[in-house]
C-alpha positions in Angstrom: -47.4 -25.0 -10.4 -48.8 -24.3 -7.0 -47.7 -21.4 -5.3 -46.0 -23.0 -2.3 -43.8 -25.0 -5.0 -42.6 -21.9 -6.4 -41.9 -20.5 -2.8 -39.8 -23.6 -1.8 -38.0 -23.2 -5.3 -37.1 -19.4 -5.1 -35.8 -20.2 -1.4 -33.6 -22.9 -2.5 -32.4 -20.7 -5.3 -31.6 -18.0 -2.8 -29.8 -20.6 -0.3 -27.6 -21.8 -3.1 -26.7 -18.2 -3.9 -25.9 -17.1 -0.5 -23.8 -20.5 0.1 -21.7 -19.7 -2.8 -21.2 -15.8 -2.1 -20.7 -16.7 1.5 -17.9 -19.2 0.0 -16.3 -16.5 -2.0 -16.3 -14.1 0.9 -14.4 -16.5 2.8 -11.9 -17.1 0.1 -11.5 -13.3 0.1 -11.2 -13.2 3.8 -8.3 -15.9 3.6 -6.4 -14.0 0.9 -6.7 -10.6 2.5 -5.5 -11.8 5.9 -2.7 -13.5 4.4 -1.3 -10.8 2.3 -1.7 -8.5 5.8 -0.1 -11.2 7.5 3.1 -11.2 4.8 3.5 -7.3 5.3 3.0 -7.0 8.8 2.4 -10.1 11.1 0.9 -8.4 13.8 -1.2 -5.7 12.1 -3.9 -4.2 13.9 -5.9 -4.5 10.6 -6.4 -8.2 11.2 -8.8 -7.3 13.7 -11.1 -5.5 11.8 -11.2 -8.4 8.6 -13.8 -10.7 10.6 -16.1 -7.6 11.4 -16.0 -6.5 7.8 -16.6 -9.7 6.6 -19.8 -10.4 9.0 -21.1 -6.9 7.8 -20.5 -8.3 4.0 -22.6 -11.7 5.0 -25.3 -9.6 6.7 -25.9 -7.2 3.7 -26.3 -10.3 1.7 -28.7 -12.0 3.9 -30.5 -9.1 4.2 -30.7 -8.6 0.2 -31.7 -12.3 -0.4 -34.5 -12.0 2.1 -36.0 -8.6 0.7 -35.7 -10.1 -2.8 -37.5 -13.4 -1.6 -40.4 -11.1 -0.1 -40.7 -9.3 -3.0 -41.1 -12.3 -5.5 -43.8 -13.4 -3.4 -45.7 -10.5 -3.8 -44.8 -8.6 -0.5 -44.4 -5.1 -0.5 -40.9 -4.4 0.8 -41.1 -0.8 0.9 -44.5 -1.0 3.2 -42.5 -3.5 5.6 -39.5 -1.5 6.0 -41.8 1.7 6.6 -43.3 -0.1 9.5 -39.8 -0.8 10.9 -39.0 3.0 10.3 -39.5 4.7 13.7 -37.4 1.4 15.4 -35.0 1.8 12.5 -34.3 5.5 13.2 -33.7 4.8 17.1 -31.3 1.7 16.0 -29.8 4.0 13.3 -29.1 6.9 16.0 -27.7 4.3 18.4 -25.2 2.6 16.0 -24.2 5.5 14.2 -20.9 6.5 16.5 -20.0 2.7 16.6 -20.0 2.3 12.8 -18.2 5.8 12.6 -15.6 4.7 14.9 -15.4 1.3 12.9 -15.0 3.1 10.0 -12.4 5.6 11.3 -10.3 2.6 12.5 -10.2 1.1 8.9 -9.4 4.5 7.5 -6.6 5.0 9.9 -5.3 1.4 9.6 -5.5 1.3 5.6 -3.7 4.7 5.3 -1.1 3.7 7.6 -1.4 6.9 9.5 0.1 5.6 12.4 0.8 2.2 14.1 1.2 0.9 17.9 4.4 2.6 18.9 4.3 5.7 17.1 4.8 9.1 18.7 1.8 11.5 17.4 0.1 14.4 18.0 -4.0 13.8 17.5 -6.4 16.6 18.2 -4.2 18.1 20.9 -3.2 15.2 22.4 0.7 13.9 22.1 2.1 10.7 23.2 2.9 7.0 22.0 0.3 5.0 20.7 -0.3 1.9 22.8 -3.4 0.0 21.2 -5.5 0.5 18.2 -9.1 -1.4 18.7 -12.3 -0.9 17.0 -13.5 2.1 18.9 -10.6 4.2 19.7 -7.0 4.7 19.7 -5.3 4.6 23.1 -2.3 7.2 23.6 0.1 7.4 26.5 1.1 10.8 27.0 4.3 12.1 28.5 2.5 12.5 31.8 2.0 9.0 31.6 -1.8 9.3 31.5 -3.6 6.8 29.3 -6.0 8.5 26.6 -8.5 7.3 24.5 -9.4 8.9 21.2 -12.6 7.7 19.3 -11.3 6.7 15.9 -14.0 8.6 14.0 -12.5 12.1 15.6 -8.8 10.7 14.8 -10.0 10.2 11.2 -11.3 13.5 10.9 -8.4 15.8 12.6 -4.9 16.6 11.5 -2.7 14.0 12.8 1.1 14.6 13.4 3.2 11.4 13.3 6.6 12.6 14.9 7.7 8.9 14.6 7.7 9.0 10.8 10.2 11.8 10.5 13.2 11.1 8.1 15.4 14.0 10.1 15.1 16.7 12.9 15.6 20.2 12.7 17.9 21.5 15.2 17.4 25.1 15.7 20.0 26.7 18.4 21.1 30.1 19.4 24.5 30.7 21.0 25.1 34.1 22.9 28.5 35.5 23.7 29.2 38.3 25.2 29.7 42.0 23.9 33.3 41.8 25.0 34.2 39.0 22.5 36.9 40.7 20.1 36.3 40.1 16.2 38.8 37.2 16.0 37.2 35.4 18.8 33.4 36.2 17.2 34.7 34.7 14.0 36.2 31.8 15.8 33.1 30.9 17.8 31.3 30.8 14.5 33.9 28.3 13.2 33.8 26.0 16.2 30.0 25.7 15.7 30.8 24.7 12.0 34.0 22.2 12.8 31.8 20.6 15.7 28.6 19.9 13.1 31.0 18.6 10.5 32.8 16.2 12.9 29.4 14.5 14.0 28.3 11.4 11.9 24.5 12.5 12.5 24.2 15.7 11.4 23.8 16.6 7.9 26.4 18.8 6.3 23.8 21.2 5.1 23.6 23.4 8.1 24.0 27.1 8.4 25.7 29.0 10.9 25.5 32.9 10.9 25.3 36.0 13.5 21.5 36.4 14.2 21.2 39.4 15.9 22.4 41.8 19.0 20.5 40.9 22.0 20.3 42.9 25.3 23.1 41.3 26.7 24.8 39.0 23.9 25.9 38.8 20.2 23.7 36.0 19.1 24.8 33.0 16.8 22.3 30.8 15.1 22.8 27.1 14.1 20.1 25.6 11.6 20.9 22.2 10.7 19.2 18.4 10.6 19.8 15.2 12.6 19.8 12.3 10.2 17.5 10.3 12.1 14.1 10.9 13.0 13.8 9.2 16.2 13.2 11.7 18.8 15.7 9.7 21.3 18.3 9.8 18.6 17.5 13.6 18.3 17.8 14.2 21.9 21.3 12.3 22.3 22.9 14.1 19.1 21.6 17.4 20.2 23.0 17.0 23.7 26.3 15.6 22.3 26.7 18.8 20.1 26.2 21.1 22.7 28.8 19.1 24.7 31.3 19.6 22.2 30.6 23.4 21.6 30.7 24.2 25.4 34.1 22.4 25.5 35.6 23.9 22.3 34.3 27.6 23.6 36.0 26.9 27.0 39.3 25.9 25.5 39.3 29.1 23.1 38.3 31.5 26.2 34.9 32.4 24.4 32.4 33.4 27.2 28.7 32.5 26.8 26.8 35.6 27.9 23.8 35.5 30.7 21.0 38.3 31.3 22.6 41.2 32.5 21.9 45.2 33.1 24.5 47.7 33.5 22.9 50.4 35.8 24.6 54.2 35.5 24.4 56.4 38.3 24.9 60.4 37.8 26.6 62.0 40.9 24.6 65.3 41.9 26.5 67.8 43.4 23.5 70.3 43.8 24.0 72.1 47.4 20.8 72.4 49.2 20.5 75.1 51.2 18.4 75.8 54.4 
């Protein structure tokens, strides 16, 4: 059989294999999309599926092409070596882009955060506004929009504040040193009563005299808000404080404030001329 016929047969076989494999990739593409949409209809991961599938097809084409060249007696290694310098340049240029793509896939597949979450990433803190192929957009508390490259986000410690199941309350209440023992005991009981009465505060809290400050006897309250929402935490803490202040005033328990006592000694020394 002439060599040109062998070449045509090899091309035909490769084309059939490529078409079959492309069809398999398309089926996988549809099934993966459907699965993601069933779990989260607006998942950012849907943006990356076409890119991944195109990369797979490109790899298959490259393998088929090099295989065909090899079957025709060409040295693939020497051809690749000829493109070595150009390949290095392209590789260096594409390195960061690929790192960002894989970083974004890692973030989304691990469900590290999603749009709307409040996160802390590499010293940046705010709400996630967008996750795209290159970066994550975060709106900080100063209303600045900050872009964090996904390869950076994928390799640093990330705190997803929105994923908290409950939030810690750690508060100190200082009462004056003139507070008698009964009132001091009552001050602690009020904290317990207010916490028990609030439906959004866990009942496994701790109330105790913490220490003696410069101008106050300090009572510490440690407990948890049942919700992980930051807005809910602020609301519950505000309500708790308002109720404690109200009860302290009703019981004539005075909050301490920074003060200093100054003692002046009289000097009756007579100065003679």
